[in-house]
C-alpha positions as CSV (number, residue, x, y, z in Angstrom):
1,M,-94.1,13.3,-31.8
2,D,-90.8,11.5,-31.8
3,Q,-89.7,14.3,-34.4
4,V,-90.4,17.0,-32.1
5,L,-88.5,15.3,-29.8
6,D,-85.4,14.7,-31.7
7,S,-85.0,18.1,-33.3
8,P,-83.4,19.7,-30.0
9,R,-80.9,16.9,-29.9
10,D,-79.8,17.6,-33.5
11,N,-79.0,21.0,-32.6
12,I,-76.3,20.4,-30.0
13,P,-72.7,19.9,-31.4
14,E,-71.1,16.5,-30.7
15,Y,-67.5,16.5,-29.9
16,S,-64.6,14.0,-29.2
17,V,-63.0,14.2,-25.8
18,S,-59.9,15.0,-27.4
19,D,-61.8,17.9,-29.5
20,L,-63.8,19.4,-26.3
21,S,-60.3,19.2,-23.9
22,G,-58.3,21.0,-27.0
23,A,-61.2,23.4,-26.8
24,V,-61.0,24.4,-23.3
25,K,-57.4,24.6,-23.9
26,R,-57.8,27.2,-26.6
27,T,-60.1,28.8,-24.5
28,L,-58.3,29.2,-21.5
29,E,-54.9,30.4,-23.0
30,G,-57.0,33.0,-25.4
31,A,-58.9,34.1,-22.4
32,F,-55.9,34.6,-19.8
33,G,-52.9,34.6,-21.4
34,R,-49.7,35.5,-18.9
35,V,-50.9,36.1,-15.0
36,R,-49.2,36.6,-11.9
37,V,-50.5,34.5,-8.9
38,R,-50.2,34.6,-5.7
39,G,-49.9,31.8,-3.1
40,E,-48.4,30.0,-1.0
41,I,-46.1,26.7,-2.4
42,T,-47.0,23.4,-1.2
43,D,-46.8,19.7,-2.4
44,L,-43.6,20.5,-3.8
45,K,-41.7,17.9,-6.0
46,K,-38.6,17.9,-8.0
47,Y,-38.1,15.2,-10.6
48,G,-34.7,13.7,-11.8
49,S,-36.1,15.3,-14.9
50,G,-35.0,18.5,-14.1
51,H,-39.1,19.6,-13.8
52,I,-40.8,20.8,-10.8
53,Y,-44.3,20.1,-9.9
54,F,-46.2,21.8,-7.3
55,S,-49.3,23.8,-6.3
56,L,-50.5,27.4,-5.0
57,K,-53.2,27.6,-2.7
58,D,-54.8,30.3,-0.4
59,E,-58.1,30.1,1.8
60,G,-60.3,29.0,-0.7
61,A,-58.4,27.3,-3.7
62,K,-55.9,25.4,-5.0
63,L,-54.1,25.9,-8.4
64,A,-51.5,22.9,-9.7
65,G,-48.3,24.5,-11.5
66,V,-45.0,23.4,-12.9
67,I,-41.7,24.6,-13.8
68,W,-40.1,23.4,-17.2
69,K,-36.4,22.3,-16.5
70,G,-35.7,25.1,-18.4
71,S,-37.0,27.7,-16.6
72,V,-35.8,26.9,-13.5
73,S,-32.5,28.3,-13.7
74,R,-34.3,31.8,-14.5
75,L,-36.5,31.5,-12.2
76,G,-35.4,34.0,-9.8
77,L,-35.8,31.8,-6.2
78,D,-35.7,28.5,-5.2
79,P,-39.0,27.4,-4.5
80,E,-39.9,25.7,-1.1
81,N,-43.0,24.6,0.7
82,G,-44.7,27.3,2.8
83,V,-43.5,30.5,1.2
84,E,-46.0,33.0,-0.2
85,V,-44.8,33.9,-3.8
86,I,-46.2,35.5,-6.7
87,A,-45.7,33.1,-10.1
88,T,-45.8,34.4,-13.4
89,G,-46.6,32.6,-16.5
90,R,-49.8,31.5,-18.4
91,I,-52.5,29.1,-17.9
92,T,-53.3,25.8,-19.5
93,S,-55.0,22.5,-19.6
94,Y,-53.8,19.1,-19.2
95,G,-56.1,16.9,-21.5
96,E,-55.2,13.5,-19.9
97,R,-56.3,14.3,-16.6
98,S,-58.8,17.1,-17.2
99,T,-56.9,19.7,-15.1
100,Y,-55.7,23.0,-15.6
101,Q,-52.5,24.2,-14.5
102,L,-49.6,27.4,-14.5
103,I,-46.8,27.2,-16.4
104,V,-44.2,28.9,-14.2
105,E,-42.0,31.0,-15.8
106,R,-40.5,33.4,-13.0
107,M,-41.2,33.8,-9.6
108,E,-40.8,36.2,-6.7
109,Y,-41.6,36.5,-3.0
110,A,-44.6,38.0,-1.9
111,G,-43.2,41.2,0.0
112,A,-41.1,41.3,2.9
113,G,-43.2,39.1,5.3
114,A,-42.7,36.0,3.1
115,L,-39.5,37.0,2.9
116,L,-38.9,37.2,6.5
117,A,-40.6,33.6,6.8
118,R,-38.4,32.0,4.6
119,I,-34.9,33.5,6.2
120,E,-36.7,32.1,9.5
121,M,-37.4,28.5,8.4
122,L,-33.8,28.4,7.4
123,R,-32.6,30.0,10.1
124,V,-34.1,27.6,12.4
125,R,-33.1,24.3,10.3
126,L,-29.5,25.3,10.1
127,T,-29.3,26.3,13.9
128,A,-30.2,22.6,14.5
129,E,-27.8,21.4,12.3
130,G,-25.3,23.4,14.5
131,L,-24.2,25.8,11.8
132,F,-24.6,28.5,14.2
133,D,-22.7,27.1,16.9
134,P,-20.2,29.6,18.9
135,A,-17.7,26.4,19.2
136,R,-17.4,26.7,15.7
137,K,-16.2,30.5,15.9
138,Q,-12.5,31.1,15.0
139,S,-10.4,33.9,16.6
140,I,-9.4,36.8,14.4
141,P,-5.4,37.2,13.9
142,R,-4.0,40.4,15.9
143,L,-2.3,41.2,12.5
144,P,-3.1,39.6,9.1
145,G,-0.6,40.0,6.2
146,I,-3.4,39.2,3.7
147,I,-6.7,40.4,4.1
148,G,-9.2,38.9,1.2
149,V,-12.5,40.6,0.3
150,V,-15.6,39.3,-1.3
151,S,-17.6,42.0,-2.9
152,S,-18.6,44.3,-5.6
153,A,-15.6,45.6,-7.2
154,Q,-17.9,49.0,-7.9
155,G,-19.1,51.3,-5.2
156,A,-17.9,52.8,-2.1
157,V,-17.9,49.6,-0.2
158,I,-14.5,48.5,-1.5
159,Q,-12.9,52.1,-1.0
160,D,-14.4,52.5,2.4
161,I,-12.4,49.1,3.3
162,K,-9.4,50.2,1.6
163,T,-9.3,53.4,2.9
164,T,-9.9,52.4,6.6
165,I,-7.1,49.5,6.2
166,L,-4.4,51.8,4.9
167,R,-5.4,54.8,7.8
168,R,-5.1,52.2,10.7
169,F,-2.3,49.4,9.3
170,A,-1.4,48.7,5.7
171,R,-2.0,45.7,4.7
172,R,-2.5,43.8,1.4
173,I,-5.6,43.2,-0.1
174,I,-7.0,40.7,-2.4
175,L,-10.5,41.7,-4.0
176,W,-12.5,38.9,-5.5
177,P,-15.5,40.7,-7.1
178,V,-18.9,39.1,-6.9
179,P,-22.3,40.5,-7.9
180,V,-24.0,41.2,-4.6
181,Q,-27.7,40.7,-5.7
182,G,-29.5,39.3,-8.7
183,D,-30.1,36.4,-10.1
184,G,-26.5,33.9,-9.4
185,A,-25.3,36.3,-6.9
186,A,-25.7,33.7,-4.3
187,A,-23.5,30.8,-5.7
188,K,-21.0,33.3,-7.1
189,I,-20.5,34.7,-3.6
190,A,-20.6,31.4,-2.0
191,A,-17.8,30.2,-4.9
192,A,-15.6,33.5,-4.1
193,I,-15.6,32.3,-0.6
194,A,-14.6,28.5,-1.5
195,G,-12.5,29.8,-3.6
196,F,-10.3,31.8,-1.0
197,D,-10.7,28.7,0.9
198,R,-8.9,26.8,-1.5
199,L,-5.8,29.1,-2.0
200,T,-2.4,28.1,-0.5
201,R,0.1,30.5,1.0
202,D,2.9,29.8,-1.5
203,G,0.9,29.9,-4.3
204,A,0.6,32.3,-7.4
205,V,-2.5,33.8,-5.2
206,P,-1.6,33.6,-1.4
207,R,-3.8,32.6,1.0
208,P,-5.6,35.4,2.8
209,D,-5.2,35.6,6.8
210,V,-8.6,36.9,7.5
211,L,-11.8,37.1,5.0
212,I,-14.5,40.2,4.5
213,V,-17.6,39.6,3.4
214,A,-19.0,43.0,2.7
215,R,-22.0,45.2,1.1
216,G,-23.5,48.4,1.2
217,G,-27.3,48.8,2.7
218,G,-30.3,48.1,0.9
219,S,-33.8,46.4,1.0
220,L,-34.4,43.3,2.5
221,E,-34.8,41.8,-1.1
222,D,-31.4,43.6,-2.1
223,L,-29.7,41.6,0.9
224,M,-31.3,38.2,-0.1
225,A,-28.4,37.0,-1.3
226,F,-26.7,36.6,1.7
227,N,-29.4,35.0,3.3
228,E,-29.1,32.0,0.6
229,E,-28.2,28.5,1.7
230,I,-25.6,28.1,-0.2
231,V,-23.1,31.2,0.8
232,V,-24.3,30.8,4.7
233,R,-22.8,26.9,4.2
234,A,-20.2,28.3,2.3
235,A,-19.3,30.7,5.4
236,A,-19.8,28.2,8.0
237,A,-17.5,25.7,6.4
238,C,-14.1,28.6,5.7
239,R,-11.5,27.6,7.7
240,I,-10.0,31.0,7.0
241,P,-11.7,33.7,10.0
242,L,-14.5,35.6,8.2
243,I,-16.1,38.5,9.0
244,S,-19.6,39.5,8.0
245,A,-20.3,43.3,6.9
246,V,-23.3,43.1,4.9
247,G,-25.8,46.1,4.7
248,H,-25.7,48.9,7.8
249,E,-25.8,48.6,11.6
250,T,-29.5,47.5,12.0
251,D,-29.2,44.6,8.9
252,T,-28.9,41.3,9.7
253,T,-28.6,38.6,7.4
254,L,-28.1,34.6,7.5
255,I,-24.1,34.9,6.9
256,D,-23.8,37.0,10.3
257,F,-24.6,34.2,12.4
258,A,-22.5,31.6,10.4
259,A,-19.4,34.2,10.6
260,D,-16.4,34.3,12.8
261,R,-17.3,37.6,13.6
262,R,-20.2,40.2,12.4
263,A,-19.2,43.8,11.9
264,P,-22.3,46.5,11.5
265,T,-20.4,48.5,8.3
266,P,-17.9,47.3,5.7
267,T,-15.5,50.2,7.5
268,A,-16.2,48.6,11.0
269,A,-15.0,45.3,9.3
270,A,-11.8,46.8,8.4
271,E,-11.3,48.0,11.6
272,L,-12.0,44.7,13.0
273,A,-9.4,43.1,10.5
274,V,-6.5,45.3,11.3
275,P,-5.3,47.3,14.4
276,M,-4.6,50.8,14.6
277,R,-1.1,51.4,13.9
278,T,-0.6,54.4,15.9
279,E,-2.1,52.5,19.1
280,L,0.3,49.8,18.6
281,L,2.8,51.8,18.6
282,A,2.0,53.7,21.5
283,D,1.1,50.4,23.1
284,L,4.5,49.1,22.4
285,Q,6.0,52.0,23.5
286,H,4.2,51.9,26.9
287,Q,4.9,48.4,27.4
288,A,8.7,49.2,26.5
289,A,8.8,51.7,29.2
290,R,7.5,49.0,31.7
291,I,9.8,46.8,30.9
292,T,12.9,49.0,31.2
293,G,11.8,50.3,34.3
294,A,10.9,46.7,35.7
295,L,14.7,45.6,34.1
296,A,16.0,48.9,36.3
297,R,14.2,47.7,39.3
298,A,15.6,44.4,39.1
299,Q,19.0,45.5,39.0
300,Q,18.7,48.0,41.4
301,T,17.1,44.8,43.8
302,S,19.6,42.7,42.8
303,R,22.8,45.4,43.4
304,L,21.6,46.2,47.2
305,R,21.1,42.5,47.6
306,L,24.6,42.1,46.4
307,D,26.2,44.9,48.8
308,R,24.6,43.7,51.6
309,A,26.0,39.8,50.8
310,A,29.3,41.7,50.4
311,H,29.1,43.1,53.6
312,G,28.4,40.1,55.6
313,L,31.5,38.2,53.9
314,P,34.4,37.7,56.0
315,D,38.0,39.1,55.2
316,L,38.9,36.8,52.3
317,P,42.5,37.6,52.3
318,S,42.7,37.2,56.1
319,L,40.9,34.0,55.8
320,L,43.6,32.6,53.5
321,G,46.6,34.2,55.7
322,T,45.2,32.3,58.7
323,A,44.6,29.1,56.7
324,R,48.2,29.0,55.1
325,Q,49.6,29.6,58.4
326,R,47.9,26.8,59.8
327,L,48.7,24.6,57.3
328,D,52.5,25.4,57.6
329,D,52.0,24.3,61.3
330,R,50.4,20.8,60.8
331,A,52.7,20.3,58.1
332,Q,55.9,21.0,60.6
333,R,53.8,18.8,63.2
334,L,53.3,16.0,60.7
335,V,56.8,16.1,59.7
336,M,58.1,15.5,63.6
337,A,55.2,12.9,64.5
338,L,56.2,10.2,62.6
339,P,59.8,9.7,64.6
340,N,57.8,10.5,67.6
341,L,55.4,7.9,66.9
342,V,58.0,5.2,65.6
343,A,60.2,6.1,69.0
344,A,57.4,5.6,71.5
345,R,56.4,2.4,69.6
346,R,59.8,1.1,70.0
347,G,59.8,2.0,73.8
348,A,56.4,0.4,74.4
349,L,57.6,-3.0,72.8
350,V,61.3,-3.1,74.9
351,R,59.4,-2.5,78.2
352,A,57.0,-4.9,77.2
353,E,60.0,-7.5,76.5
354,R,61.3,-7.0,79.7
355,H,58.1,-8.0,81.6
356,M,57.5,-11.1,79.6
357,P,58.9,-14.7,81.4
358,D,61.3,-17.0,79.8
359,P,59.5,-19.5,77.8
360,H,61.8,-22.3,78.4
361,A,61.0,-21.9,82.1
362,L,57.3,-21.3,81.6
363,V,57.0,-24.7,79.3
364,A,59.1,-26.6,82.1
365,E,56.6,-25.0,84.8
366,R,53.4,-26.4,82.8
367,R,55.1,-29.5,82.4
368,S,55.9,-30.2,86.1
369,R,52.3,-29.3,86.8
370,L,50.8,-31.8,84.6
371,R,52.9,-34.4,86.1
372,L,51.6,-33.8,89.8
373,S,48.1,-33.8,88.2
374,E,49.0,-37.2,86.9
375,A,49.8,-38.9,89.9
376,N,47.1,-37.1,92.0
377,L,44.8,-38.6,89.3
378,R,46.1,-42.1,89.4
379,S,46.0,-42.3,93.3
380,G,42.8,-41.2,93.7
381,L,42.0,-43.8,90.9
382,R,43.4,-46.7,93.0
383,H,41.8,-45.6,95.9
384,A,38.2,-45.3,94.5
385,V,38.5,-48.7,92.9
386,Q,39.3,-50.4,96.0
387,A,36.6,-48.9,98.3
388,R,34.3,-50.2,95.5
389,Q,35.5,-53.3,95.7
390,S,35.2,-53.7,99.4
391,L,31.4,-52.5,99.0
392,A,30.8,-55.3,96.2
393,G,32.2,-57.8,98.9
394,R,30.0,-56.4,101.5
395,V,27.2,-56.8,99.7
396,L,28.2,-60.3,98.4
397,S,28.3,-61.4,102.0
398,R,25.2,-59.9,103.1
399,L,23.5,-62.0,100.0
400,N,24.6,-65.2,101.1
401,D,22.9,-64.8,104.7
402,A,20.4,-67.5,105.8
403,P,17.7,-64.8,107.1
404,L,17.7,-62.9,103.7
405,R,16.9,-65.5,101.7
406,A,14.3,-67.0,103.6
407,G,12.5,-63.2,103.4
408,L,13.1,-63.6,100.2
409,R,10.7,-66.7,99.9
410,E,8.2,-65.5,101.8
411,A,7.9,-62.6,100.0
412,R,7.6,-64.5,96.9
413,A,4.9,-66.5,98.3
414,R,2.8,-63.4,99.2
415,L,3.4,-62.3,95.5
416,D,1.8,-65.1,94.0
417,G,-0.8,-65.0,96.4
418,L,-1.9,-61.4,95.5
419,A,-1.7,-62.7,91.7
420,A,-4.0,-65.4,92.1
421,R,-6.4,-62.9,93.6
422,L,-6.0,-60.0,91.2
423,N,-6.9,-62.8,88.2
424,S,-9.9,-63.8,89.9
425,V,-11.5,-60.2,89.6
426,S,-9.9,-59.5,86.1
427,H,-12.4,-58.7,83.2
428,E,-10.7,-61.3,80.9
429,Q,-12.0,-64.0,83.6
430,V,-15.3,-63.0,83.0
431,L,-15.4,-62.6,79.2
432,A,-13.8,-65.9,79.4
433,R,-17.4,-67.2,81.1
434,G,-19.5,-66.0,77.7
435,Y,-19.6,-62.3,78.5
436,A,-18.3,-59.4,76.2
437,L,-17.8,-55.6,76.5
438,V,-19.3,-53.2,74.1
439,F,-17.3,-49.8,72.8
440,D,-18.1,-46.9,70.6
441,L,-15.5,-46.2,67.5
442,A,-13.7,-43.3,69.8
443,G,-12.7,-46.7,72.3
444,H,-15.5,-45.4,75.4
445,P,-17.5,-48.3,77.0
446,V,-20.9,-48.5,76.0
447,T,-23.5,-49.3,78.9
448,L,-26.6,-48.7,78.2
449,A,-28.8,-49.5,75.1
450,A,-30.6,-46.3,75.3
451,G,-27.4,-44.3,74.4
452,V,-27.3,-46.4,71.0
453,R,-28.5,-45.0,68.0
454,P,-29.8,-46.9,65.0
455,G,-26.9,-47.7,62.6
456,A,-24.2,-46.5,65.0
457,R,-21.1,-48.2,64.5
458,L,-19.5,-50.2,67.6
459,K,-16.3,-52.6,68.6
460,V,-17.9,-55.5,70.7
461,R,-14.6,-57.6,72.6
462,F,-15.0,-61.0,73.5
463,A,-12.0,-63.0,75.4
464,D,-9.9,-63.8,72.2
465,A,-10.6,-60.7,69.7
466,E,-12.9,-57.2,69.0
467,V,-15.6,-57.8,66.3
468,A,-17.1,-54.4,64.4
469,V,-20.8,-54.6,64.5
470,T,-23.8,-52.1,63.7
471,A,-26.5,-51.4,65.8
472,D,-30.0,-52.5,64.5
473,A,-32.6,-50.2,64.6
474,R,-35.0,-52.3,66.5
475,K,-35.0,-52.0,70.7
476,A,-35.6,-55.1,73.0
477,E,-38.0,-54.7,75.7
478,P,-36.7,-54.3,78.9
479,R,-37.6,-57.4,81.0
480,Q,-39.6,-57.3,84.2
481,A,-37.7,-59.1,87.4
482,S,-39.7,-62.1,88.8
483,L,-40.0,-63.3,92.1
484,L,-39.2,-67.1,92.3
């Protein structure tokens, strides 16, 4: 029974883990070889080693993928999360994790829908950064001296630009040839824009005044180099006014948003870069005619104004002759006026001298008046002294009279009686009998205890002095009068 059970187990081959993992790997690589897988990129991770790990997914499954460092530069695009691509590579397994994965060698966008989705994602992100802000736009110079062109050296684009500029207004053109599609085109276009921006005005290659980035028409895949982030950032950072002319009129790329001006075609870009020489000449002639007419009108107006002013002016020779005659007359009168003035002043002085009195007689008259006033003053003073002496004698005789002395004694006795009566009713006599007067600090008498607040400051006057006191909070009860 045991032998029967053991025989099937002996027929199953036994593998080690490494052997089985290797057999699975050989089976996968032998059965599939190189494959193309379509899916959406997710879980993208770029390591410092240069390798890229990601996954491709669709509605039903997910496949791990890896891009080795050596294949990144030949990949054909820059992988991003959320972009649908077709990856070309080989299937293999990773035994340490028991997983299988796709080693990717090339990638391409899975149709126009994937390209448009990627372009829109990049446009939204760069818009949020402000790269397409209208405030960043520069104005195109009216008449540039040097025009820089970033385009392919072959093809009709550069020829159309040259022909148009030569026809409109011949200017110097500097071409920086670049590939406009394919691997590495975006990096070379961005380098050309940055290279033009680094030039100086006095260098061996002079710095252009305006820059044209141009390409002919093509499919969306053909124009993808101008949708790459590196190109858009280079256009936005360029300090030279930049005109984008990529594709035909209906084609729109991201560089159009970053450029200072967008032209529908390369020919239109050349027309935007330089004005029409004949139009400039016509405009100059028109402006010159307008300026000449304005100057003629201004000259005519000034001449008319001058003529009117000349008619309003008086006769200058006549005015000058009148003024000269008036000056001669005033000079003659001035010569005669000074002697006449001196003579008149001398006559007035003589007349004043005649009316003046003799000073000696005037002094003698004043002296006699003074002596008369002195005599009158001395006589009046003697009479006043004699009158006062007579009045004093009469007063002294009346004081020595006996009835007057008796009246004085009677008045003195009456005064002494009134003083005694006044002294008897004085409050000082009351205070001397043991009473006291109460005043507040303002000096007003306090007659009732009800008007005194507890703690109030008071003054008590006795017969000999005053004492400062403080009222007690307690109040004595009024005593009732009793009948004896």
